[in-house]
C-alpha angles and dihedrals in degrees: 000000000000091000093066111112098171127345099154107077127201089259091050092050092047091051090049092050092045091052100041098040099033092230130148124264095259094050092046091051092048091050092044090055089054092048091048091048090053093047092051090047092052090049092049090050090052097246095117136017096206150321139239143166113262126218091276092052096254120141106244128194124216108219118218119249090252092054092045090054091050091049092049092047091050090054093059 
């Protein structure tokens, strides 16, 4: 799954937010834009390589190799 760069679109995220937070379409789209902005920002900063919805419908982040190494070193 490490090759995923973005499989959760703005529309997918808005639908998720609308369903999980019982908000209207306009609010869900506004919130989804903010989520997408933050995801792109994290990718540009090198924290993540992408995001996707898992089998349970949760938005998952794919950490970059550099971040994974830092996480693993912190666990030692």
